N, CA and C atoms of all chains as a GROMACS GRO file, in nm:
protein
  570
    1MET      N    1   0.086  -0.132  -0.015
    1MET     CA    2  -0.017   0.026  -0.030
    1MET      C    3   0.092   0.129  -0.019
    2LEU      N    4   0.066   0.200  -0.080
    2LEU     CA    5   0.148   0.338  -0.107
    2LEU      C    6   0.022   0.468  -0.072
    3LYS      N    7   0.026   0.531   0.013
    3LYS     CA    8  -0.021   0.624   0.062
    3LYS      C    9   0.033   0.794   0.022
    4VAL      N   10  -0.031   0.859  -0.070
    4VAL     CA   11   0.037   0.983  -0.101
    4VAL      C   12  -0.030   1.098  -0.061
    5ILE      N   13   0.057   1.234  -0.004
    5ILE     CA   14  -0.034   1.347  -0.069
    5ILE      C   15   0.047   1.416  -0.131
    6ALA      N   16  -0.018   1.506  -0.224
    6ALA     CA   17   0.005   1.628  -0.338
    6ALA      C   18  -0.028   1.699  -0.279
    7GLN      N   19   0.027   1.861  -0.299
    7GLN     CA   20   0.002   1.979  -0.248
    7GLN      C   21  -0.028   2.084  -0.396
    8ASP      N   22  -0.084   2.158  -0.389
    8ASP     CA   23  -0.082   2.242  -0.518
    8ASP      C   24  -0.113   2.378  -0.455
    9PHE      N   25  -0.077   2.468  -0.530
    9PHE     CA   26  -0.074   2.608  -0.476
    9PHE      C   27  -0.095   2.701  -0.574
   10ILE      N   28  -0.245   2.735  -0.555
   10ILE     CA   29  -0.306   2.796  -0.711
   10ILE      C   30  -0.315   2.944  -0.675
   11LYS      N   31  -0.290   3.031  -0.757
   11LYS     CA   32  -0.333   3.184  -0.785
   11LYS      C   33  -0.409   3.218  -0.738
   12PRO      N   34  -0.473   3.298  -0.630
   12PRO     CA   35  -0.620   3.359  -0.573
   12PRO      C   36  -0.653   3.338  -0.716
   13GLU      N   37  -0.654   3.448  -0.787
   13GLU     CA   38  -0.783   3.511  -0.910
   13GLU      C   39  -0.762   3.386  -1.020
   14HIS      N   40  -0.698   3.254  -1.000
   14HIS     CA   41  -0.683   3.150  -1.086
   14HIS      C   42  -0.755   2.949  -1.009
   15ILE      N   43  -0.837   2.999  -0.901
   15ILE     CA   44  -0.941   2.954  -0.875
   15ILE      C   45  -1.052   2.867  -0.894
   16ALA      N   46  -1.088   2.968  -0.935
   16ALA     CA   47  -1.225   2.923  -1.037
   16ALA      C   48  -1.181   2.857  -1.167
   17THR      N   49  -1.084   2.903  -1.226
   17THR     CA   50  -1.031   2.830  -1.336
   17THR      C   51  -0.986   2.709  -1.314
   18VAL      N   52  -0.970   2.657  -1.209
   18VAL     CA   53  -0.896   2.563  -1.205
   18VAL      C   54  -0.964   2.476  -1.169
   19ALA      N   55  -1.083   2.504  -1.074
   19ALA     CA   56  -1.190   2.400  -1.005
   19ALA      C   57  -1.238   2.292  -1.117
   20PRO      N   58  -1.290   2.333  -1.232
   20PRO     CA   59  -1.323   2.233  -1.347
   20PRO      C   60  -1.224   2.126  -1.400
   21LEU      N   61  -1.088   2.166  -1.411
   21LEU     CA   62  -0.992   2.066  -1.431
   21LEU      C   63  -0.948   1.985  -1.285
   22TYR      N   64  -0.951   1.983  -1.170
   22TYR     CA   65  -0.957   1.939  -1.073
   22TYR      C   66  -1.053   1.867  -1.089
   23ARG      N   67  -1.177   1.882  -1.090
   23ARG     CA   68  -1.312   1.779  -1.067
   23ARG      C   69  -1.332   1.683  -1.167
   24GLU      N   70  -1.256   1.704  -1.306
   24GLU     CA   71  -1.239   1.631  -1.426
   24GLU      C   72  -1.136   1.539  -1.420
   25LEU      N   73  -1.024   1.604  -1.278
   25LEU     CA   74  -0.912   1.487  -1.321
   25LEU      C   75  -0.934   1.424  -1.152
   26VAL      N   76  -1.016   1.419  -1.052
   26VAL     CA   77  -1.063   1.346  -0.962
   26VAL      C   78  -1.174   1.234  -1.032
   27GLU      N   79  -1.260   1.249  -1.084
   27GLU     CA   80  -1.372   1.179  -1.157
   27GLU      C   81  -1.328   1.088  -1.256
   28ARG      N   82  -1.197   1.138  -1.337
   28ARG     CA   83  -1.152   0.991  -1.437
   28ARG      C   84  -0.985   0.932  -1.377
   29THR      N   85  -0.950   1.001  -1.223
   29THR     CA   86  -0.857   0.905  -1.174
   29THR      C   87  -0.911   0.802  -1.080
   30ARG      N   88  -1.076   0.838  -1.031
   30ARG     CA   89  -1.115   0.711  -0.922
   30ARG      C   90  -1.150   0.566  -1.057
   31GLN      N   91  -1.146   0.630  -1.178
   31GLN     CA   92  -1.219   0.543  -1.265
   31GLN      C   93  -1.056   0.415  -1.309
   32GLU      N   94  -0.952   0.471  -1.296
   32GLU     CA   95  -0.865   0.401  -1.309
   32GLU      C   96  -0.864   0.291  -1.220
   33PRO      N   97  -0.863   0.194  -1.277
   33PRO     CA   98  -0.865   0.005  -1.238
   33PRO      C   99  -0.779   0.003  -1.112
   34LEU      N  100  -0.684   0.050  -1.053
   34LEU     CA  101  -0.596   0.074  -0.991
   34LEU      C  102  -0.574   0.175  -0.853
   35CYS      N  103  -0.718   0.283  -0.908
   35CYS     CA  104  -0.692   0.353  -0.785
   35CYS      C  105  -0.765   0.294  -0.667
   36ILE      N  106  -0.735   0.327  -0.546
   36ILE     CA  107  -0.784   0.274  -0.420
   36ILE      C  108  -0.884   0.352  -0.344
   37SER      N  109  -0.830   0.508  -0.365
   37SER     CA  110  -0.888   0.605  -0.341
   37SER      C  111  -0.765   0.760  -0.332
   38TYR      N  112  -0.906   0.859  -0.370
   38TYR     CA  113  -0.803   0.984  -0.438
   38TYR      C  114  -0.918   1.091  -0.421
   39ALA      N  115  -0.898   1.160  -0.342
   39ALA     CA  116  -0.965   1.258  -0.251
   39ALA      C  117  -0.894   1.384  -0.262
   40LEU      N  118  -0.994   1.501  -0.314
   40LEU     CA  119  -0.890   1.676  -0.285
   40LEU      C  120  -1.003   1.738  -0.193
   41TYR      N  121  -0.924   1.793  -0.102
   41TYR     CA  122  -0.927   1.896  -0.033
   41TYR      C  123  -0.841   2.035  -0.045
   42VAL      N  124  -0.916   2.124   0.051
   42VAL     CA  125  -0.871   2.276   0.028
   42VAL      C  126  -0.878   2.266   0.196
   43ASP      N  127  -0.752   2.368   0.227
   43ASP     CA  128  -0.694   2.403   0.330
   43ASP      C  129  -0.795   2.535   0.368
   44GLU      N  130  -0.831   2.524   0.530
   44GLU     CA  131  -0.924   2.563   0.545
   44GLU      C  132  -0.905   2.750   0.553
   45LYS      N  133  -0.764   2.756   0.594
   45LYS     CA  134  -0.719   2.894   0.591
   45LYS      C  135  -0.655   2.960   0.448
   46ASP      N  136  -0.659   2.864   0.322
   46ASP     CA  137  -0.626   2.941   0.225
   46ASP      C  138  -0.681   2.840   0.096
   47PRO      N  139  -0.767   2.927   0.055
   47PRO     CA  140  -0.850   2.876  -0.031
   47PRO      C  141  -0.776   2.764  -0.191
   48GLY      N  142  -0.656   2.896  -0.205
   48GLY     CA  143  -0.612   2.826  -0.324
   48GLY      C  144  -0.506   2.714  -0.298
   49HIS      N  145  -0.538   2.646  -0.189
   49HIS     CA  146  -0.427   2.583  -0.153
   49HIS      C  147  -0.491   2.440  -0.144
   50PHE      N  148  -0.477   2.308  -0.250
   50PHE     CA  149  -0.526   2.229  -0.240
   50PHE      C  150  -0.453   2.083  -0.234
   51VAL      N  151  -0.491   2.022  -0.148
   51VAL     CA  152  -0.445   1.864  -0.135
   51VAL      C  153  -0.506   1.753  -0.172
   52PHE      N  154  -0.464   1.669  -0.233
   52PHE     CA  155  -0.469   1.540  -0.281
   52PHE      C  156  -0.441   1.438  -0.159
   53ILE      N  157  -0.536   1.327  -0.118
   53ILE     CA  158  -0.493   1.234  -0.091
   53ILE      C  159  -0.509   1.107  -0.096
   54GLU      N  160  -0.449   1.036  -0.154
   54GLU     CA  161  -0.443   0.908  -0.263
   54GLU      C  162  -0.380   0.812  -0.177
   55GLU      N  163  -0.476   0.661  -0.268
   55GLU     CA  164  -0.405   0.564  -0.219
   55GLU      C  165  -0.337   0.478  -0.328
   56TRP      N  166  -0.318   0.409  -0.378
   56TRP     CA  167  -0.237   0.297  -0.472
   56TRP      C  168  -0.208   0.194  -0.386
   57PRO      N  169  -0.231   0.081  -0.464
   57PRO     CA  170  -0.160  -0.034  -0.433
   57PRO      C  171  -0.006  -0.061  -0.374
   58ASP      N  172   0.043   0.050  -0.518
   58ASP     CA  173   0.177   0.011  -0.497
   58ASP      C  174   0.234   0.180  -0.569
   59ARG      N  175   0.402   0.180  -0.574
   59ARG     CA  176   0.440   0.271  -0.652
   59ARG      C  177   0.410   0.236  -0.825
   60ALA      N  178   0.411   0.164  -0.870
   60ALA     CA  179   0.338   0.092  -1.031
   60ALA      C  180   0.235   0.168  -1.053
   61ALA      N  181   0.142   0.138  -0.950
   61ALA     CA  182   0.048   0.180  -0.986
   61ALA      C  183   0.024   0.340  -0.984
   62LEU      N  184   0.083   0.378  -0.923
   62LEU     CA  185   0.109   0.563  -0.918
   62LEU      C  186   0.157   0.603  -1.034
   63ASP      N  187   0.252   0.547  -1.086
   63ASP     CA  188   0.331   0.568  -1.200
   63ASP      C  189   0.249   0.598  -1.309
   64ALA      N  190   0.157   0.433  -1.321
   64ALA     CA  191   0.053   0.451  -1.392
   64ALA      C  192  -0.048   0.548  -1.443
   65HIS      N  193  -0.098   0.635  -1.318
   65HIS     CA  194  -0.175   0.691  -1.302
   65HIS      C  195  -0.069   0.821  -1.355
   66CYS      N  196   0.006   0.824  -1.309
   66CYS     CA  197   0.130   0.998  -1.373
   66CYS      C  198   0.111   0.978  -1.552
   67SER      N  199   0.142   0.839  -1.615
   67SER     CA  200   0.117   0.814  -1.702
   67SER      C  201  -0.010   0.834  -1.797
   68THR      N  202  -0.126   0.838  -1.749
   68THR     CA  203  -0.266   0.809  -1.820
   68THR      C  204  -0.287   0.965  -1.917
   69GLU      N  205  -0.378   0.984  -1.986
   69GLU     CA  206  -0.425   1.051  -2.087
   69GLU      C  207  -0.458   1.187  -1.998
   70HIS      N  208  -0.574   1.154  -1.892
   70HIS     CA  209  -0.583   1.236  -1.810
   70HIS      C  210  -0.492   1.321  -1.730
   71PHE      N  211  -0.411   1.254  -1.675
   71PHE     CA  212  -0.340   1.301  -1.609
   71PHE      C  213  -0.234   1.415  -1.683
   72ARG      N  214  -0.181   1.364  -1.794
   72ARG     CA  215  -0.096   1.415  -1.877
   72ARG      C  216  -0.126   1.522  -1.925
   73ARG      N  217  -0.288   1.554  -1.948
   73ARG     CA  218  -0.372   1.611  -2.021
   73ARG      C  219  -0.411   1.754  -1.905
   74LEU      N  220  -0.455   1.708  -1.827
   74LEU     CA  221  -0.480   1.819  -1.727
   74LEU      C  222  -0.364   1.872  -1.651
   75VAL      N  223  -0.294   1.807  -1.571
   75VAL     CA  224  -0.210   1.874  -1.479
   75VAL      C  225  -0.100   1.971  -1.563
   76PRO      N  226  -0.073   1.987  -1.644
   76PRO     CA  227   0.011   2.086  -1.684
   76PRO      C  228  -0.097   2.210  -1.705
   77LEU      N  229  -0.222   2.184  -1.767
   77LEU     CA  230  -0.349   2.284  -1.785
   77LEU      C  231  -0.307   2.344  -1.605
   78ILE      N  232  -0.347   2.295  -1.534
   78ILE     CA  233  -0.344   2.310  -1.387
   78ILE      C  234  -0.233   2.385  -1.347
   79ASP      N  235  -0.112   2.369  -1.373
   79ASP     CA  236   0.000   2.377  -1.318
   79ASP      C  237   0.014   2.545  -1.364
   80GLN      N  238  -0.015   2.572  -1.431
   80GLN     CA  239  -0.003   2.723  -1.529
   80GLN      C  240  -0.023   2.837  -1.427
   81TYR      N  241  -0.169   2.773  -1.338
   81TYR     CA  242  -0.204   2.883  -1.240
   81TYR      C  243  -0.138   2.855  -1.113
   82GLN      N  244  -0.027   2.829  -1.076
   82GLN     CA  245   0.049   2.788  -0.985
   82GLN      C  246   0.084   2.907  -0.904
   83ARG      N  247   0.122   2.946  -0.804
   83ARG     CA  248   0.161   3.058  -0.726
   83ARG      C  249   0.282   2.961  -0.689
   84ALA      N  250   0.335   2.888  -0.633
   84ALA     CA  251   0.443   2.778  -0.584
   84ALA      C  252   0.439   2.636  -0.640
   85PRO      N  253   0.568   2.596  -0.655
   85PRO     CA  254   0.569   2.434  -0.732
   85PRO      C  255   0.493   2.392  -0.624
   86GLY      N  256   0.425   2.260  -0.672
   86GLY     CA  257   0.386   2.174  -0.591
   86GLY      C  258   0.427   2.040  -0.558
   87THR      N  259   0.420   1.987  -0.415
   87THR     CA  260   0.469   1.913  -0.358
   87THR      C  261   0.415   1.802  -0.292
   88TYR      N  262   0.484   1.686  -0.286
   88TYR     CA  263   0.412   1.531  -0.281
   88TYR      C  264   0.496   1.442  -0.184
   89LEU      N  265   0.396   1.365  -0.121
   89LEU     CA  266   0.491   1.322  -0.043
   89LEU      C  267   0.456   1.160  -0.030
   90LEU      N  268   0.507   1.008  -0.100
   90LEU     CA  269   0.474   0.939  -0.041
   90LEU      C  270   0.531   0.878   0.086
   91MET      N  271   0.429   0.762   0.133
   91MET     CA  272   0.388   0.709   0.222
   91MET      C  273   0.366   0.560   0.286
   92ASP      N  274   0.442   0.525   0.388
   92ASP     CA  275   0.378   0.352   0.409
   92ASP      C  276   0.300   0.392   0.516
   93ALA      N  277   0.218   0.253   0.531
   93ALA     CA  278   0.092   0.265   0.664
   93ALA      C  279   0.265   0.217   0.823
   94PHE      N  280   0.196   0.326   0.901
   94PHE     CA  281   0.276   0.279   0.997
   94PHE      C  282   0.216   0.154   1.085
   95ARG      N  283   0.348   0.049   1.109
   95ARG     CA  284   0.317  -0.047   1.162
   95ARG      C  285   0.355  -0.088   1.340
   96MET      N  286  -1.791   1.770   0.727
   96MET     CA  287  -1.654   1.704   0.766
   96MET      C  288  -1.540   1.742   0.792
   97LEU      N  289  -1.433   1.708   0.889
   97LEU     CA  290  -1.301   1.796   0.879
   97LEU      C  291  -1.213   1.683   0.851
   98LYS      N  292  -1.131   1.737   0.754
   98LYS     CA  293  -1.002   1.611   0.729
   98LYS      C  294  -0.861   1.711   0.781
   99VAL      N  295  -0.784   1.578   0.859
   99VAL     CA  296  -0.677   1.644   0.896
   99VAL      C  297  -0.542   1.608   0.868
  100ILE      N  298  -0.439   1.701   0.861
  100ILE     CA  299  -0.321   1.628   0.839
  100ILE      C  300  -0.214   1.675   0.934
  101ALA      N  301  -0.156   1.589   1.020
  101ALA     CA  302  -0.084   1.634   1.170
  101ALA      C  303   0.037   1.555   1.096
  102GLN      N  304   0.149   1.612   1.107
  102GLN     CA  305   0.302   1.627   1.059
  102GLN      C  306   0.371   1.634   1.202
  103ASP      N  307   0.441   1.529   1.239
  103ASP     CA  308   0.544   1.477   1.365
  103ASP      C  309   0.706   1.450   1.261
  104PHE      N  310   0.805   1.535   1.335
  104PHE     CA  311   0.913   1.511   1.331
  104PHE      C  312   0.973   1.425   1.449
  105ILE      N  313   1.054   1.297   1.461
  105ILE     CA  314   1.126   1.249   1.595
  105ILE      C  315   1.254   1.241   1.508
  106LYS      N  316   1.316   1.287   1.621
  106LYS     CA  317   1.466   1.255   1.630
  106LYS      C  318   1.507   1.085   1.582
  107PRO      N  319   1.613   1.084   1.510
  107PRO     CA  320   1.608   0.930   1.473
  107PRO      C  321   1.660   0.844   1.534
  108GLU      N  322   1.730   0.867   1.655
  108GLU     CA  323   1.725   0.781   1.764
  108GLU      C  324   1.633   0.736   1.867
  109HIS      N  325   1.493   0.849   1.792
  109HIS     CA  326   1.381   0.807   1.958
  109HIS      C  327   1.285   0.730   1.876
  110ILE      N  328   1.299   0.696   1.766
  110ILE     CA  329   1.174   0.649   1.682
  110ILE      C  330   1.124   0.504   1.723
  111ALA      N  331   1.205   0.426   1.792
  111ALA     CA  332   1.156   0.292   1.844
  111ALA      C  333   1.101   0.352   1.987
  112THR      N  334   1.142   0.446   2.030
  112THR     CA  335   1.072   0.496   2.173
  112THR      C  336   0.952   0.567   2.151
  113VAL      N  337   0.898   0.638   2.016
  113VAL     CA  338   0.786   0.626   2.006
  113VAL      C  339   0.688   0.580   1.948
  114ALA      N  340   0.732   0.433   1.862
  114ALA     CA  341   0.647   0.356   1.842
  114ALA      C  342   0.535   0.303   1.886
  115PRO      N  343   0.581   0.300   2.054
  115PRO     CA  344   0.464   0.230   2.114
  115PRO      C  345   0.342   0.299   2.180
  116LEU      N  346   0.427   0.454   2.155
  116LEU     CA  347   0.336   0.575   2.201
  116LEU      C  348   0.245   0.590   2.118
  117TYR      N  349   0.264   0.631   1.969
  117TYR     CA  350   0.191   0.606   1.856
  117TYR      C  351   0.126   0.503   1.820
  118ARG      N  352   0.121   0.411   1.854
  118ARG     CA  353   0.025   0.286   1.869
  118ARG      C  354  -0.086   0.283   1.970
  119GLU      N  355  -0.071   0.309   2.096
  119GLU     CA  356  -0.161   0.342   2.220
  119GLU      C  357  -0.256   0.466   2.150
  120LEU      N  358  -0.198   0.582   2.126
  120LEU     CA  359  -0.242   0.701   2.045
  120LEU      C  360  -0.356   0.640   1.935
  121VAL      N  361  -0.292   0.607   1.820
  121VAL     CA  362  -0.425   0.524   1.720
  121VAL      C  363  -0.514   0.451   1.764
  122GLU      N  364  -0.462   0.331   1.840
  122GLU     CA  365  -0.590   0.250   1.904
  122GLU      C  366  -0.685   0.294   2.005
  123ARG      N  367  -0.656   0.386   2.058
  123ARG     CA  368  -0.736   0.480   2.202
  123ARG      C  369  -0.861   0.572   2.127
  124THR      N  370  -0.778   0.650   1.978
  124THR     CA  371  -0.837   0.733   1.925
  124THR      C  372  -0.953   0.701   1.804
  125ARG      N  373  -0.950   0.551   1.791
  125ARG     CA  374  -1.032   0.534   1.673
  125ARG      C  375  -1.162   0.458   1.776
  126GLN      N  376  -1.116   0.435   1.904
  126GLN     CA  377  -1.215   0.423   1.978
  126GLN      C  378  -1.369   0.552   2.022
  127GLU      N  379  -1.286   0.672   1.978
  127GLU     CA  380  -1.354   0.780   2.052
  127GLU      C  381  -1.482   0.770   1.904
  128PRO      N  382  -1.576   0.794   2.018
  128PRO     CA  383  -1.704   0.766   1.948
  128PRO      C  384  -1.730   0.837   1.807
  129LEU      N  385  -1.681   1.019   1.846
  129LEU     CA  386  -1.687   1.129   1.719
  129LEU      C  387  -1.579   1.075   1.591
  130CYS      N  388  -1.473   0.964   1.597
  130CYS     CA  389  -1.374   0.976   1.509
  130CYS      C  390  -1.462   0.846   1.400
  131ILE      N  391  -1.393   0.954   1.296
  131ILE     CA  392  -1.466   0.893   1.177
  131ILE      C  393  -1.350   0.810   1.093
  132SER      N  394  -1.206   0.831   1.077
  132SER     CA  395  -1.110   0.814   1.031
  132SER      C  396  -0.952   0.854   1.104
  133TYR      N  397  -0.872   0.757   1.162
  133TYR     CA  398  -0.767   0.815   1.228
  133TYR      C  399  -0.634   0.722   1.165
  134ALA      N  400  -0.563   0.738   1.089
  134ALA     CA  401  -0.438   0.660   1.031
  134ALA      C  402  -0.287   0.742   1.076
  135LEU      N  403  -0.230   0.629   1.052
  135LEU     CA  404  -0.094   0.689   1.082
  135LEU      C  405   0.033   0.607   0.972
  136TYR      N  406   0.105   0.714   0.908
  136TYR     CA  407   0.166   0.682   0.810
  136TYR      C  408   0.289   0.743   0.793
  137VAL      N  409   0.419   0.637   0.753
  137VAL     CA  410   0.539   0.712   0.780
  137VAL      C  411   0.614   0.777   0.629
  138ASP      N  412   0.693   0.839   0.633
  138ASP     CA  413   0.732   0.919   0.494
  138ASP      C  414   0.856   0.788   0.438
  139GLU      N  415   0.808   0.778   0.373
  139GLU     CA  416   0.932   0.644   0.276
  139GLU      C  417   1.060   0.720   0.285
  140LYS      N  418   1.056   0.869   0.239
  140LYS     CA  419   1.203   0.882   0.251
  140LYS      C  420   1.288   0.923   0.423
  141ASP      N  421   1.155   0.913   0.524
  141ASP     CA  422   1.240   0.966   0.647
  141ASP      C  423   1.166   0.897   0.740
  142PRO      N  424   1.246   0.814   0.799
  142PRO     CA  425   1.142   0.753   0.916
  142PRO      C  426   1.161   0.777   1.013
  143GLY      N  427   1.134   0.898   1.068
  143GLY     CA  428   1.142   0.980   1.197
  143GLY      C  429   0.989   1.114   1.154
  144HIS      N  430   0.946   1.099   1.019
  144HIS     CA  431   0.866   1.208   0.993
  144HIS      C  432   0.713   1.123   0.995
  145PHE      N  433   0.662   1.141   1.087
  145PHE     CA  434   0.511   1.064   1.094
  145PHE      C  435   0.419   1.180   1.049
  146VAL      N  436   0.319   1.108   0.976
  146VAL     CA  437   0.172   1.194   0.934
  146VAL      C  438   0.076   1.114   0.960
  147PHE      N  439  -0.039   1.194   1.044
  147PHE     CA  440  -0.160   1.158   1.074
  147PHE      C  441  -0.247   1.184   0.982
  148ILE      N  442  -0.327   1.110   0.896
  148ILE     CA  443  -0.447   1.132   0.817
  148ILE      C  444  -0.576   1.108   0.924
  149GLU      N  445  -0.649   1.236   0.966
  149GLU     CA  446  -0.779   1.202   1.005
  149GLU      C  447  -0.881   1.251   0.994
  150GLU      N  448  -1.017   1.212   0.979
  150GLU     CA  449  -1.136   1.294   0.982
  150GLU      C  450  -1.229   1.266   1.063
  151TRP      N  451  -1.288   1.369   1.110
  151TRP     CA  452  -1.397   1.463   1.207
  151TRP      C  453  -1.510   1.480   1.147
  152PRO      N  454  -1.631   1.458   1.247
  152PRO     CA  455  -1.734   1.491   1.141
  152PRO      C  456  -1.724   1.696   1.179
  153ASP      N  457  -1.634   1.746   1.242
  153ASP     CA  458  -1.664   1.884   1.284
  153ASP      C  459  -1.553   1.919   1.354
  154ARG      N  460  -1.484   2.098   1.390
  154ARG     CA  461  -1.424   2.138   1.469
  154ARG      C  462  -1.412   2.080   1.590
  155ALA      N  463  -1.543   2.058   1.635
  155ALA     CA  464  -1.596   2.051   1.763
  155ALA      C  465  -1.503   1.875   1.821
  156ALA      N  466  -1.567   1.804   1.762
  156ALA     CA  467  -1.536   1.662   1.761
  156ALA      C  468  -1.394   1.678   1.733
  157LEU      N  469  -1.256   1.744   1.711
  157LEU     CA  470  -1.149   1.758   1.676
  157LEU      C  471  -1.126   1.792   1.818
  158ASP      N  472  -1.171   1.905   1.836
  158ASP     CA  473  -1.109   1.948   1.983
  158ASP      C  474  -1.183   1.860   2.092
  159ALA      N  475  -1.272   1.787   2.123
  159ALA     CA  476  -1.280   1.684   2.148
  159ALA      C  477  -1.176   1.604   2.208
  160HIS      N  478  -1.162   1.556   2.082
  160HIS     CA  479  -0.974   1.416   2.063
  160HIS      C  480  -0.877   1.505   2.148
  161CYS      N  481  -0.884   1.650   2.122
  161CYS     CA  482  -0.690   1.685   2.172
  161CYS      C  483  -0.795   1.710   2.297
  162SER      N  484  -0.862   1.728   2.379
  162SER     CA  485  -0.893   1.714   2.517
  162SER      C  486  -0.943   1.574   2.632
  163THR      N  487  -0.904   1.486   2.523
  163THR     CA  488  -0.869   1.329   2.582
  163THR      C  489  -0.787   1.254   2.662
  164GLU      N  490  -0.812   1.180   2.778
  164GLU     CA  491  -0.710   1.131   2.868
  164GLU      C  492  -0.574   1.123   2.736
  165HIS      N  493  -0.637   1.043   2.649
  165HIS     CA  494  -0.520   0.953   2.575
  165HIS      C  495  -0.441   1.033   2.522
  166PHE      N  496  -0.470   1.184   2.461
  166PHE     CA  497  -0.435   1.266   2.374
  166PHE      C  498  -0.320   1.355   2.467
  167ARG      N  499  -0.415   1.380   2.571
  167ARG     CA  500  -0.318   1.439   2.706
  167ARG      C  501  -0.208   1.415   2.761
  168ARG      N  502  -0.229   1.258   2.777
  168ARG     CA  503  -0.091   1.216   2.816
  168ARG      C  504   0.021   1.150   2.721
  169LEU      N  505  -0.020   1.137   2.624
  169LEU     CA  506   0.066   1.054   2.485
  169LEU      C  507   0.152   1.182   2.398
  170VAL      N  508   0.057   1.268   2.335
  170VAL     CA  509   0.106   1.355   2.288
  170VAL      C  510   0.248   1.396   2.366
  171PRO      N  511   0.217   1.451   2.497
  171PRO     CA  512   0.369   1.574   2.529
  171PRO      C  513   0.463   1.452   2.527
  172LEU      N  514   0.466   1.324   2.552
  172LEU     CA  515   0.527   1.217   2.577
  172LEU      C  516   0.614   1.221   2.436
  173ILE      N  517   0.529   1.192   2.320
  173ILE     CA  518   0.584   1.167   2.218
  173ILE      C  519   0.621   1.346   2.175
  174ASP      N  520   0.596   1.439   2.220
  174ASP     CA  521   0.708   1.581   2.184
  174ASP      C  522   0.823   1.605   2.252
  175GLN      N  523   0.824   1.485   2.358
  175GLN     CA  524   0.979   1.532   2.382
  175GLN      C  525   1.092   1.467   2.277
  176TYR      N  526   1.075   1.413   2.188
  176TYR     CA  527   1.161   1.302   2.085
  176TYR      C  528   1.171   1.396   1.989
  177GLN      N  529   1.098   1.462   1.952
  177GLN     CA  530   1.046   1.576   1.825
  177GLN      C  531   1.200   1.649   1.799
  178ARG      N  532   1.269   1.656   1.643
  178ARG     CA  533   1.331   1.719   1.626
  178ARG      C  534   1.339   1.873   1.570
  179ALA      N  535   1.176   1.883   1.527
  179ALA     CA  536   1.111   2.022   1.486
  179ALA      C  537   0.979   2.018   1.555
  180PRO      N  538   0.936   2.159   1.557
  180PRO     CA  539   0.788   2.126   1.538
  180PRO      C  540   0.687   2.060   1.479
  181GLY      N  541   0.590   2.004   1.532
  181GLY     CA  542   0.501   1.956   1.466
  181GLY      C  543   0.394   2.064   1.373
  182THR      N  544   0.352   2.019   1.257
  182THR     CA  545   0.271   2.044   1.130
  182THR      C  546   0.125   2.020   1.170
  183TYR      N  547  -0.007   2.105   1.110
  183TYR     CA  548  -0.107   2.055   1.126
  183TYR      C  549  -0.194   2.171   1.019
  184LEU      N  550  -0.236   2.079   0.947
  184LEU     CA  551  -0.368   2.143   0.806
  184LEU      C  552  -0.526   2.069   0.829
  185LEU      N  553  -0.588   2.212   0.886
  185LEU     CA  554  -0.720   2.183   0.883
  185LEU      C  555  -0.790   2.168   0.730
  186MET      N  556  -0.901   2.068   0.671
  186MET     CA  557  -0.916   2.120   0.543
  186MET      C  558  -1.054   2.070   0.505
  187ASP      N  559  -1.146   2.106   0.416
  187ASP     CA  560  -1.268   2.093   0.404
  187ASP      C  561  -1.234   1.981   0.268
  188ALA      N  562  -1.325   1.919   0.233
  188ALA     CA  563  -1.387   1.833   0.132
  188ALA      C  564  -1.404   1.965  -0.006
  189PHE      N  565  -1.303   1.908  -0.151
  189PHE     CA  566  -1.312   2.001  -0.214
  189PHE      C  567  -1.484   1.988  -0.336
  190ARG      N  568  -1.556   2.091  -0.371
  190ARG     CA  569  -1.670   2.048  -0.421
  190ARG      C  570  -1.671   2.109  -0.522
   0.00000   0.00000   0.00000
């Protein structure tokens, strides 16, 4: 199991622009056969700070996600409106 | 619904010390009646970087969690072994 937190920082004037792109990304990703969970959240203190919490069976499944048509099309469109580079964190379950 | 990411940074020589404290904190928190989900993860690149992903019905439920006996007893014990201050992020679901 691989848990992922991916964070995006969007310019305030472009939050409405990216919203439908995020919506499509979430919908299409959830249809990927290897996707266990994929949800998007917004920082209560910063409406341009978007946080994905994801779960994949393994690194290969995450890599496959990053190679899908929807990821390769939508992520660069979203990234045009960043105010700072995105971050991501790959984690294992604590045992 | 309130989603929370809480991150702790533990000194490498104390990871084994905090492990049973984290285990007890997770077990007891999951028994709280208002806890929707509460899971602990470890950064793949940093074994002292612990990440809680939590879900609560609302802020009052999170505040109640922070007032429990187990939270007030275990968190200060864990925090003794921090190498940097913990962080937390409160989020709403994206719609």
